[in-house]
N, C-alpha and C positions, 0 to 999 in steps of 0.2 A: 424289903423284897429281896431274897437271896438271890445268887446267880448273875451271870454276866449280862448287861443291859446297854453296853455303849457297844458301837458297831466296830466292826473290825478296820484294819488298816486302810482297805481296799474301799473302805464306804466314804472316806474322807473327801470333804467339797473343798477343803484348803488343798495348799500346797502347789502340785504340777498341774490338777484339773483347775487352773483359771477360769475356764468357760464356765463351769458347774457354779462356781463360786460367786462368778459374777452374776448368772440367772439369779441365784438365791437372794444376793443383795437387792435384785431389782424388784424381786418378789415382796421381799421386807419393807421395801420403800413403797410400794403398792399398799399392804397391809397400813402401813404406817400412814398414809394419806387418807385411807377408808377412814381409820379411829379418828383421825384428826377432824375431818369433817364431820362426823357423827356428832362428836364432843362439842360442835358449835352449836348444835341444838339439843342435843339431850345432856344432861348433868350427869356424872358418875355412871352408874350401869354398866363398868369396863367388863364385867363378867358377861352380863349377857350379850354386849356386842362381840366378846369372843366367841361365844355361841352361835350367834348368828353368821358369823365366819367361817366358824368351822362346818355350820351345816351349809352353806354355800359353796366350800372348796370340796366338800365330799358329795354334794349330790343328795344329802340325807334331809329330812322334813324333821320340821321344829316346831314342838308347841311349847309356848309361854303361860303359865298359869301365874295369876295374880289378882287381886282384889281390883275393881277399877280405879282408873287414875294413877297407874304406875308408869304410863307414856308406851304400854305395850305395842299400841298402833302406831305413835308417832316413831318409834325403833324402825320399824318394817318401813314404814313411808319414807324415813331418811335413806335408809339403805338402798332401796329400788332407785333413789334419784340420785345417790354416790356412784353406783354404777350401771353402765348401759345397757339394763335390763328393761324387757316390757313388765309392767305389772299390772295387778287386776286386784279388785277387793271387792270381797263378798260379805256383807253384814249378815250372819245366821241368826234366822229368828223362827218363832214356832211354825209358822205358814209359809216354809221355803218349802220348795218343790226339788227332788233330782233334777229335774228338766233346767232350773234356776241357774245351775251349776255347770252342767255338762254342756247343754245345749239341746236341741229339739229337730223333728222333722216338720216343717212347714209347707204346706199346700200353696203354691204360687198359682193364683187365679187367673194369671195371662197364660201360662202355658199347660195350666191344669195338671202339673205335675210336683212330686213333693222335692224339696230341698233342703239341705242341712243347714242350720244356723247354728254355728257353734257359741259354745257357753263361754263365760269369763275363764275357766279352766285352762283354756288354750293362751298361755302366756308362761313365761319366764320365773315371774315372782308373783305367786298367789297368796292373797293374805286371806284367811278364813278367820274373820274378828268373830270373838265370842262363839267359837265352834259349838261349845256345848250348848248352845239355846237350840239348836234345832233339834227336830226329832231323829231318833236313832235311823229311821230309814234314809234322811237325806246325808248322814254323816257317813251311813255305808256307801253312799254313790262316789265318795273319794277313793275307796279302796282299790280298783283297778288301776285308776291315775294315779295313785301314791306308790304301788307296787310295778307295774307295769310300764308306765309311762304312756299308757295309750287308753283312750275311754271308747265306748261303744254306743253308737247312736243309730237306732233304725236298723241293727242288726249289722251294723259296717261300722269295721273299726278304723279310728284315726289316730295317729301317734301325735303325742305333745312335743312341743317345742324342746330344745336344748340349749341349755338346761332347764330341769324344770323342778321347782321347789316350792313344797307348802308350808309356811309358816303359819302356824293357827295360835289363837290367843282364846284362852278361855278362864273363867271365873271360878274360884274353889267350889266344889260341886255341893258344898252344903249351902252355896247362895241360892235364894229362891229361883225358880222358873230355870231350872236348867237340868240336862240328864247327863249321866256319866257315861263318857264315850265307851263303846264297847272293846274288850280285849283285843280283838283282831284289830281294829285299827290304832288303838294304844300301840301295839307292836310294831307298826309301820313308823311310828316317829322314832327317829335316832335318839333324839335328845327331848327329854320333858324338865324344862328350865323353870325354877319356881322363883318368882322375882319377891325381893321383900322392899319393906320402906327405905328412904334414903335417910343417911344419918343427917344429924341436925346443921351440919354445916354444908350438906348438900343442898337440902333443903333452904336452905337460906339463901343459895346462890340461885335455885330454881326462883325464889319468889322476886330476888334482886333482877333477874331476865324478865321475868314476866312483868315487873312494874315500868319497865322500858320499853314495851314492847309498842305501846301509844294505839292509834287507830287508823284504818285507812279511809280514806275518802272515795264514794263510789255513788256517781251520779248525783244527785239530790242531798243525799246522806251519808252516812259512815258508820263503820262498823269496827268493833275493836279488833284489832292484831290478835293471833294467836299462834303458838309455836309452829303451826302446819304451816303459818304463812312466811316463816324463815328460812324452808326447805330451798335450796338452791337447785335448778333444773340443769345447772351444769355437772355433770359426772367427771369424777375425779379418776375413774378407771374405766377400760373399755373392756369387750368380751376377750380383745387378746390377751390382756394382764390377767383376766378372770382363768384363762384356758391355760396358763403360763403357771398361776398359782393351784391350781388343780394337779396340774402334772408335778409340780415339786411336792405336792402332797403325796403321790406315788413314789417320790424319790426316797423318803423317810423311811430309814432302817428300823425295823423290827426285830429284835432279837428273838432265838427259839425260847428263852428263858422267860420273856414277857409273853409270848404267846401261851406257853405253858401255864402260867398264872391267870391269865384270863381265862381260860379252860376251866381251870379249877374254882376260880370264884364263880363262874357261871353253874358248874355242876353242884356247888355246894348251895345255891337257891331251891336247886331241883331237891335236895334230899333235907335240906333244912327242916327240923322239928316243927318249926312256927309258921312254915310257910306251906300253904294248899297248893300254891301255883308259883314254879320257878320260871327262870329264863329262858326264851328261846333260843336256837343258834344264831337269831338275827341281832341279840345282846352282844355276844363274844363279836359278831361281826362289826359292830357299831363302836365298840370299846375301840377294838383296834384302827378303825377308820378316824374315829373324832381324835384319838391319842397323837396319831401320825400329823393332822391339821394342827392340833395344840402345839405340838413338836415345832411344828413349822413357823407358827404366829409367834412362839417364844424365841425363836431364831435360832433352832438346832435342826439339824439334819436326822435326830434317831431320838427314839420314845426313852422315856424314863419312868419309874415307878410313879413320880409325882402326878404324870399325866395320868394315868390310871384311877390315882386315889381321887384326882380333882373330877373326873368325868363321870366316877362309877355310881354316885346318887342320879345323876342325869341321866343315864343311860339306863339305869338296872330297875330303879324303886318302882316306875310306871308298869313294868312287866312282871311284878309280885304281887302276889296275895296274900296276908295273912289269914291263918286260919283260925276258927272261932274261938278256940282256947287262948291264942296269943292276945285276940282283940278283947277278950273277957279279964286276961291279966293286965291290961293295959299298955302291952306291947306297940311300938309302931314300926313301920317298913324300915324307918331310916336307923332306928337302934338295932334291928335285925341284922342291917346291913353293916353298919358299922361293927359290930361284933366278929362278923366274917371278914370285914376287912383288917380287924386287929389282927388276926392270926396270922398275918403277912408280914405283919411289921418287925 
């Protein structure tokens, strides 16, 4: 990517600005503690952990896509216990109702008045497990919460806690019993990360750890211990450290050249002959935010082109749609995106 992407001298966090440098080191230490704790339970998946932290530090929502058994739910569960955050999990099914997520008005028979019963959406970290197994009407119930951080129950607005983050998991849409998410909801996810199978060495380590889990005695019987039983309830990070990390992301430098290239890439998706639907302005906003968070996680106080290339697929692909001719010719969204990115190398 041509053009200057390094920050000017005034953006340096080292040198005379020792306080800023110390604050950065404290944030990096916090990130290292989180990644170390996650690694005690989940083998590999470093990229997924990075995406989880990006979403957490920017307040963006994350969609994890992969076949069953790739530790999607385990990853989110361990993250919630690693940082001192309220956590709720919703198992999406075909018979789920919007009120099961948002809450509803309930008639109090003692007072004969209606009172609001808040649903599981009133939390810091909401795990929407297998989100594409619910009907579109239920998926749409999250739209207001994801965009405006509030919900409407019985004509009254209620603000959600801060931070509020939706991490959803889904099976590939070609799996039986799933519904494709509507474009309006997909656009509200900052990132859609596609999980892959572990490497042979990682899978060996998974099997070794599982073989050592043993059993847990309960009452007159016992049950086999699972990876979920390994989760520690003692967090390694507090809300104060999370706020510091979120503030540090805001201090990461973004050059004008970087912004121009983000705008150019987003615009090319709108005008590409193989795409019938390109990216909305949310894509550019998400690329900038995610790049700043990735730079911080990598220990930098400025973004570089590698941040854009590493995150482009997760930010852009789920916001684009191939036209009929491109599908008939065997093209994929990933191949079209790579052709766009190659023009900037």
